[in-house]
matplotlib code that plots the C-alpha trace (Angstrom):
import matplotlib.pyplot as plt

x = [-0.3, 2.8, 6.4, 5.9, 7.4, 5.0, 6.1, 5.2, 1.8, 1.2, 2.3, 0.5, -2.7, -2.4, 0.0, 0.0, 2.4, 4.3, 7.5, 9.9, 12.3, 16.0, 15.5, 12.3, 14.5, 17.1, 14.6, 13.0, 16.5, 17.6, 14.2, 14.6, 18.3, 17.1, 14.1, 16.6, 19.0, 16.1, 14.7, 17.8, 19.3, 17.4, 18.8, 17.5, 17.5, 14.9, 16.2, 13.5, 13.3, 9.9, 10.2, 8.1, 10.9, 14.1, 17.1, 17.6, 14.6, 12.9, 9.6, 6.4, 5.0, 1.8, 1.6, -0.3, -0.7, -3.0, -5.6, -7.8, -5.8, -7.4, -6.7, -9.9, -12.1, -14.3, -12.8, -9.2, -6.2, -4.3, -1.1, -1.0, -0.6, -0.8, 0.2, -0.5, 1.4, -0.5, 1.8, 0.8, -0.2, -3.3, -6.0, -3.7, -2.6, -6.5, -7.5, -4.4, -4.5, -8.5, -7.3, -4.7, -7.4, -9.6, -6.8, -6.0, -10.0, -9.3, -6.3, -8.1, -6.4, -8.9, -12.0, -14.0, -11.4, -9.4, -6.2, -7.9, -9.6, -6.4, -5.5, -5.1, -3.5, -3.7, -1.0, -1.3, -0.4, -2.5, -4.2, -3.5, -5.9, -8.5, -8.1, -8.3, -10.8, -12.9, -12.7, -13.2, -16.2, -17.6, -16.8, -18.7, -21.6, -22.3, -22.9, -24.8, -27.0, -27.3, -26.6, -26.6, -24.3, -20.6, -18.8, -17.4, -15.1, -16.1, -19.7, -19.2, -17.0, -19.9, -22.0, -20.3, -16.5, -15.9, -17.9, -16.1, -12.6, -13.3, -14.8, -13.1, -11.5, -9.7, -12.9, -13.6, -10.5, -10.9, -14.4, -13.3, -10.5, -13.1, -15.8, -16.2, -17.6, -14.3, -12.1, -13.6, -13.1, -10.4, -11.4, -9.6, -9.7, -8.1, -11.3, -13.5, -11.7, -12.0, -15.6, -15.7, -13.9, -16.3, -19.2, -18.1, -14.8, -16.4, -19.9, -21.3, -23.8, -25.1, -25.8, -27.3, -29.9, -30.7, -31.6, -33.2, -30.9, -27.1, -25.3, -22.3, -19.1, -16.7, -14.4, -11.0, -13.4, -14.7, -11.1, -9.3, -10.8, -9.3, -7.5, -10.2, -13.2, -15.9, -16.6, -15.9, -13.2, -14.9, -12.8, -8.9, -6.8, -6.3, -3.8, -2.9, 0.5, 1.0, 4.4, 4.9, 5.6, 7.8, 9.9, 9.3, 8.5, 6.2, 3.0, 0.4, -3.2, -4.2, -5.4, -2.6, -0.3, -3.1, -3.0, 1.0, 0.6, -1.9, -4.5, -7.5, -9.0, -9.4, -11.6, -14.4, -16.8, -16.0, -16.3, -14.2, -14.2, -12.3, -12.6, -10.3, -10.3, -10.5, -11.3, -9.1, -11.0, -13.7, -11.7, -13.0, -11.0, -11.6, -9.4, -6.5, -6.9, -7.4, -3.9, -2.2, -3.2, -2.1, 0.6, 2.4, 1.5, -1.2, -3.3, -3.5, -2.2, -4.2, -3.7, -4.6, -4.8, -2.8, -2.3, 1.2, 2.1, 0.2, 2.6, 2.2, -1.1, -1.3, 0.2, 0.3, 0.4, 1.2, 1.3, 2.8, 4.9, 7.3, 8.7, 7.3, 5.5, 4.9, 3.9, 5.9, 7.9, 4.8, 3.8, 7.4, 6.9, 3.1, 4.3, 7.5, 4.9, 2.6, 3.1, 2.1, 4.5, 3.8, 4.1, 3.3, 4.0, 2.4, 3.7, 1.7, 3.7, 1.8, 4.7, 5.5, 9.0, 10.2, 9.1, 11.7, 14.6, 18.0, 19.2, 17.9, 17.8, 18.2, 21.4, 21.0, 20.2, 16.8, 14.3, 14.6, 10.8, 11.2, 14.1, 12.1, 8.7, 11.2, 12.2, 9.2, 10.0, 13.5, 14.5, 11.6, 13.2, 16.6, 15.3, 13.8, 17.1, 17.3, 13.9, 13.5, 16.8, 16.2, 12.4, 13.9, 16.7, 14.4, 12.0, 14.7, 15.7, 12.1, 11.3, 8.5, 7.8, 7.9, 5.7, 6.0, 3.2, 4.0, 4.1, 7.6, 6.2, 5.0, 8.5, 9.6, 10.6, 10.7, 14.5, 14.8, 11.3, 11.8, 10.2, 7.1, 7.3, 5.6, 1.6, -1.6, -3.1, -6.3, -6.3, -3.7, -6.2, -9.1, -7.1, -5.4, -8.9, -10.1, -8.2, -8.5, -12.2, -12.0, -9.6, -7.0, -3.7, -1.1, 1.7, 5.2, 4.9, 1.4, 2.9, 5.3, 3.0, 0.8, 3.4, 4.0, 0.4, 0.3, 3.5, 2.1, -1.1, -0.4, -0.3, -3.9, -7.0, -9.0, -8.9, -10.5, -12.8, -10.1, -7.3, -9.5, -10.2, -6.4, -5.4, -8.2, -7.2, -3.4, -3.7, -5.3, -2.8, 0.1, -1.4, -1.7, 1.9, 3.1, 1.0, 3.4, 5.6, 2.6, 1.8, 5.4, 4.7, 1.9, 3.7, 6.1, 6.6, 3.6, 5.5, 5.6, 2.1]
y = [0.0, 2.3, 2.7, 4.0, 1.9, -1.1, -2.4, 1.3, 1.2, -2.2, -1.7, 1.7, 0.1, -3.2, -3.0, 0.5, 1.0, -2.4, -2.5, -5.5, -6.5, -7.2, -11.2, -11.1, -9.1, -12.2, -15.0, -13.4, -13.1, -16.6, -18.2, -16.3, -17.5, -21.0, -20.8, -19.5, -22.6, -25.4, -24.1, -23.1, -26.6, -30.0, -33.3, -33.8, -32.1, -32.5, -30.8, -28.9, -26.8, -25.8, -22.6, -19.8, -17.4, -18.9, -16.9, -13.8, -14.2, -10.7, -10.5, -10.0, -6.7, -5.2, -5.7, -3.2, -5.2, -7.3, -4.6, -2.2, 1.5, 4.0, 6.2, 5.2, 6.7, 9.4, 12.8, 11.6, 13.4, 10.3, 12.3, 12.7, 9.8, 10.1, 7.8, 8.3, 6.6, 6.7, 5.1, 3.0, 5.0, 3.5, 5.8, 9.0, 7.8, 7.4, 11.0, 12.4, 10.7, 12.1, 15.7, 15.4, 14.2, 17.1, 19.6, 17.9, 18.3, 22.1, 22.4, 22.8, 21.1, 22.8, 21.7, 20.9, 18.3, 18.7, 17.5, 14.2, 13.4, 12.7, 10.5, 7.0, 4.7, 4.5, 2.6, 2.3, 0.4, -0.2, 2.7, 4.6, 1.4, 2.8, 6.6, 5.2, 2.8, 5.5, 7.6, 4.8, 3.6, 7.1, 7.0, 3.7, 4.9, 8.0, 5.5, 3.3, 5.4, 7.2, 10.9, 13.0, 16.0, 16.0, 14.1, 16.2, 14.0, 17.2, 16.3, 13.0, 13.7, 14.4, 12.2, 9.1, 9.3, 11.1, 8.5, 5.6, 7.3, 7.7, 4.1, 2.6, -0.4, -1.3, -2.4, -4.6, -6.5, -6.3, -8.3, -10.2, -11.6, -12.2, -14.4, -17.5, -18.4, -17.3, -19.5, -22.5, -21.6, -20.8, -17.1, -14.6, -11.0, -10.2, -11.3, -9.5, -6.5, -7.4, -7.6, -4.3, -2.7, -4.1, -2.7, 0.7, 1.9, 0.4, 0.8, -2.6, -1.7, 1.6, -0.1, -2.8, -0.4, 0.8, -2.6, -4.3, -7.4, -8.4, -6.4, -7.3, -6.4, -4.1, -6.5, -6.1, -6.5, -2.8, -1.4, -3.5, -4.4, -7.2, -5.9, -7.9, -6.6, -4.9, -3.3, 0.3, 1.9, 3.8, 3.9, 4.6, 1.5, 1.0, -1.1, -2.4, -3.8, -6.4, -8.8, -11.9, -13.2, -16.4, -14.3, -10.5, -9.5, -7.2, -8.5, -5.7, -7.4, -7.2, -9.9, -10.3, -10.9, -13.4, -15.2, -15.4, -17.0, -19.4, -17.9, -20.3, -19.0, -16.5, -15.6, -12.7, -11.8, -14.6, -17.1, -19.4, -19.1, -21.9, -22.7, -24.9, -22.1, -18.8, -16.0, -13.4, -10.4, -11.7, -11.4, -8.5, -5.5, -5.3, -8.6, -6.6, -3.4, -5.9, -8.0, -4.8, -3.7, -7.2, -5.6, -8.4, -9.6, -6.9, -8.4, -11.8, -12.3, -12.5, -16.3, -17.2, -20.4, -21.4, -24.4, -23.8, -26.5, -29.6, -29.8, -26.1, -24.9, -21.6, -18.0, -16.1, -12.2, -9.4, -5.5, -4.3, -2.0, -4.6, -4.3, -0.5, 1.6, 4.3, 2.3, 4.2, 0.7, -0.4, 3.2, 3.5, 0.2, 1.2, 4.5, 3.1, 1.2, 4.2, 5.7, 9.2, 11.7, 13.4, 11.6, 12.4, 10.5, 11.8, 10.6, 11.2, 10.2, 9.9, 8.6, 10.0, 9.0, 12.5, 12.4, 9.9, 10.3, 9.1, 9.0, 7.4, 8.3, 4.7, 3.7, 0.0, -3.0, -2.5, -5.6, -8.0, -7.8, -4.3, -4.6, -7.6, -5.0, -2.7, -5.4, -5.7, -2.0, -1.9, -2.3, 0.3, 2.9, 2.3, 2.9, 6.1, 7.9, 7.2, 7.3, 10.5, 10.4, 7.1, 8.2, 11.1, 8.9, 6.8, 9.4, 10.9, 8.0, 7.4, 10.9, 11.1, 14.2, 13.4, 15.2, 15.0, 15.3, 14.7, 16.3, 17.7, 20.2, 22.2, 22.9, 24.7, 28.3, 27.8, 27.2, 30.6, 30.1, 29.2, 25.9, 26.0, 25.7, 22.9, 23.0, 21.4, 19.3, 19.8, 23.6, 23.9, 21.6, 23.8, 26.6, 25.5, 24.0, 27.6, 28.7, 26.5, 27.0, 30.7, 30.0, 32.6, 31.2, 29.7, 31.7, 29.3, 29.1, 27.7, 25.0, 24.0, 23.6, 21.4, 19.3, 18.4, 17.6, 15.6, 13.7, 12.6, 11.2, 7.4, 4.5, 3.6, 2.4, 5.0, 8.7, 11.4, 14.3, 17.1, 14.5, 14.1, 17.6, 18.5, 15.5, 16.6, 20.3, 19.7, 17.5, 20.4, 22.8, 20.8, 20.2, 24.2, 24.6, 22.2, 23.2, 25.0, 21.5, 19.9, 22.6, 22.1, 18.2, 19.3, 21.5, 19.3, 17.4, 19.5, 20.5, 16.8, 16.8]
z = [-0.1, 0.5, 2.2, 5.4, 8.3, 8.6, 12.0, 13.4, 11.8, 13.2, 16.7, 16.9, 15.6, 17.7, 20.4, 22.3, 24.7, 23.7, 25.5, 25.8, 28.3, 27.7, 28.5, 26.1, 23.5, 23.7, 23.6, 20.4, 19.0, 20.1, 18.3, 14.9, 14.9, 15.3, 13.2, 10.4, 11.2, 11.2, 7.8, 5.8, 5.0, 3.3, 2.8, -0.5, -3.8, -6.9, -10.0, -11.5, -14.4, -15.0, -13.7, -15.7, -15.7, -16.0, -14.6, -16.5, -18.4, -19.4, -17.1, -19.3, -19.8, -21.3, -25.2, -26.8, -29.9, -28.2, -27.8, -29.8, -29.7, -26.6, -29.2, -30.9, -27.8, -29.0, -29.1, -28.4, -30.0, -31.5, -31.6, -27.9, -25.5, -21.8, -19.0, -15.5, -13.1, -9.3, -6.1, -3.2, -0.3, 1.4, 1.7, 1.6, -2.3, -3.3, -2.0, -3.4, -6.7, -7.0, -6.3, -8.8, -11.3, -10.4, -11.2, -14.5, -15.7, -15.0, -17.7, -21.3, -24.1, -26.7, -28.4, -25.3, -24.1, -20.8, -19.3, -17.5, -20.8, -22.5, -20.2, -22.2, -19.3, -15.6, -14.0, -10.4, -7.6, -4.2, -3.1, -6.4, -8.0, -5.7, -7.3, -10.6, -10.3, -8.8, -11.8, -14.5, -12.4, -12.6, -16.5, -16.7, -14.5, -16.6, -19.6, -17.7, -16.2, -19.8, -18.2, -21.2, -19.6, -20.7, -18.0, -15.3, -12.5, -9.9, -10.3, -9.1, -6.2, -4.1, -5.6, -4.9, -5.1, -1.9, 0.3, -1.8, -1.1, 2.9, 3.4, 6.2, 4.5, 7.7, 9.3, 6.7, 7.3, 11.2, 10.6, 8.3, 10.7, 13.3, 11.2, 11.8, 8.2, 6.9, 9.4, 7.9, 4.5, 1.9, 1.8, 3.8, 4.9, 1.3, -0.4, 1.9, 0.9, -2.8, -2.5, -0.7, -3.3, -5.8, -3.9, -3.2, -5.2, -8.5, -8.3, -7.9, -4.9, -7.1, -9.9, -8.3, -6.4, -9.9, -11.9, -8.8, -9.4, -9.8, -12.0, -13.4, -11.8, -14.2, -15.7, -17.9, -20.9, -20.1, -20.4, -22.7, -25.9, -28.3, -31.0, -33.8, -31.5, -33.0, -29.6, -29.5, -27.3, -24.7, -21.7, -20.9, -19.8, -16.2, -15.4, -11.6, -10.6, -8.4, -7.3, -8.0, -4.2, -5.5, -7.5, -6.8, -10.4, -11.6, -12.4, -14.5, -14.4, -17.8, -20.2, -21.9, -18.8, -17.1, -20.5, -20.5, -17.0, -18.0, -15.5, -14.8, -11.7, -8.8, -6.1, -6.6, -3.9, -1.7, -4.4, -6.2, -9.9, -12.3, -15.6, -17.9, -20.6, -18.8, -20.7, -19.5, -20.4, -17.8, -14.8, -12.5, -12.1, -8.5, -8.4, -9.8, -7.4, -4.6, -5.4, -6.0, -2.4, -0.6, 1.5, 3.5, 6.6, 7.0, 4.0, 3.0, -0.8, -3.7, -5.2, -8.7, -10.3, -13.5, -15.7, -16.5, -14.2, -13.4, -10.1, -8.8, -9.8, -7.7, -8.2, -5.1, -5.8, -3.4, -3.2, -6.3, -3.8, -3.4, -7.2, -8.1, -5.7, -8.3, -10.9, -13.5, -15.1, -16.6, -17.7, -19.5, -21.3, -22.6, -24.0, -25.6, -27.9, -28.5, -31.8, -30.9, -31.6, -28.2, -25.0, -21.4, -18.2, -15.1, -11.8, -9.1, -6.0, -2.5, -0.4, 2.8, 3.2, 3.4, 7.1, 8.2, 9.9, 8.9, 12.6, 16.0, 19.4, 20.3, 21.3, 21.9, 18.9, 17.4, 18.3, 15.7, 14.9, 14.4, 11.7, 10.1, 9.8, 7.6, 5.2, 3.1, 1.9, 2.4, -1.6, -2.5, 0.0, -1.4, -4.8, -3.9, -4.2, -7.8, -8.5, -10.3, -12.3, -13.2, -14.6, -16.3, -17.9, -19.3, -20.3, -22.6, -24.4, -25.6, -26.0, -23.4, -21.2, -17.2, -15.1, -11.1, -8.9, -5.9, -2.1, -2.6, -5.1, -2.2, -1.2, -4.1, -3.6, 0.5, 0.9, 3.0, 4.7, 8.0, 8.9, 10.9, 14.8, 16.6, 15.8, 16.6, 13.7, 13.7, 14.1, 11.0, 9.0, 9.5, 8.9, 5.5, 4.6, 4.9, 3.1, 0.1, 0.2, 0.1, -2.9, -1.0, -2.2, 0.1, 1.1, 1.3, 5.0, 4.7, 1.9, 4.4, 7.2, 4.3, 3.3, 7.1, 7.4, 4.3, 4.9, 8.2, 7.5, 7.8, 5.1, 6.0, 4.7, 6.7, 6.5, 8.6, 6.9, 7.5, 5.9, 2.8, 2.2, 2.6, 0.0, -2.3, -2.2, -2.3, -5.5, -7.2, -5.9, -7.0, -10.5, -10.9, -9.8, -12.5, -15.4, -17.0, -17.2, -18.9, -21.0, -22.0, -22.9, -24.9, -27.0, -27.6, -30.8, -32.3, -35.3, -36.5, -37.4]

ax = plt.figure().add_subplot(projection="3d")
ax.plot(x, y, z, "-o")
ax.set_aspect("equal")
plt.show()
């Protein structure tokens, strides 16, 4: 879901005031070492070369030729390809992502179109998948309910999205863990989360009330149209990104990737689905969003069934943050295949690593379980040091204009501004929200305070009203601050046409 210290989140939520004595510490250390010794050796070897990926093999990525072009959507500018990568970060990322989209909707690209209209691909991780899911669900509902007025994301914010992005999904996980029915089935807390995503983020419950019967859940077929299909392309592609647990490789949740891995089964709405020759286009989008948000230990992993190996028939997937918490890699691979002369990559980064200290107040050794709690995000944190540089290098290589939309944008022009002293969170939240509502500009000092408030919102699946308002407003402000960079991308390569 994001890259905050999950051991910290876990202990804050479940073990307040938790402390260990020195003897407890040493006992735990001894048990950990004993477990390592007993599990690290085997007396027998059974050679097997049936791995899906041999050592050094390229990891499968999305193949655009598998589908009809999203540029065929009505009103699209076929000379412009825009991909938006939305990072993980739980409800912080989902609400910030919606705020960014609201800001993009305010940038006109001419002929009645706005920048959000021109987004062709959404490559998301974990919480970012909730934001993109809410957007594509609103687009789907607009056609499903046959609304005649032009689509406006802003109009859907209060209609459904705000409530869906504030829904307490943590409660769903807690109830599932204490549900005796699930104890005696193969369904788990993650499957309960998948059903909740389907009902709220992806609108199943709303459509059920309208049609008075069980509607069809949103499927990959709604956003990915086979190349030879007569069906029209109506929506942008939404690609959620997971990680394969055993090999830690990126797993874009798209029909062609499901086909490559020979997937035959999944769990949807707490029910197992299995078909010998599964049509990958019929897999529900909610399964992909949930698998991308299955943070290790805290949320049960997603398990798909495959016919690739008769002996090993299951593919466990975990949070996409383990391999790329931004979603930019898949977005880059897609834009590389695009033929449009103008290509823009919007990087929506809701990471809160900026508030993490390098040094510690503690002299003694850190408790082993706390170290283990940091390990799931350790590689991810290490890559952040070169993230912007790596993206810029790759984009230059393929003629792509990158635009970074992160909390760090708020710090621009504040080098000479003194850091705010300690402040009361609620008071500053209300003050800044009032400034936003009055449409008053934020002074550099206010932006510093806003940055502190945003980066201290935990990686969780709940959100307060004040946190949600700040994230929505901040997303729009950051887009406005980066509008010049977006306009440069729009103008780049126009002479080619």
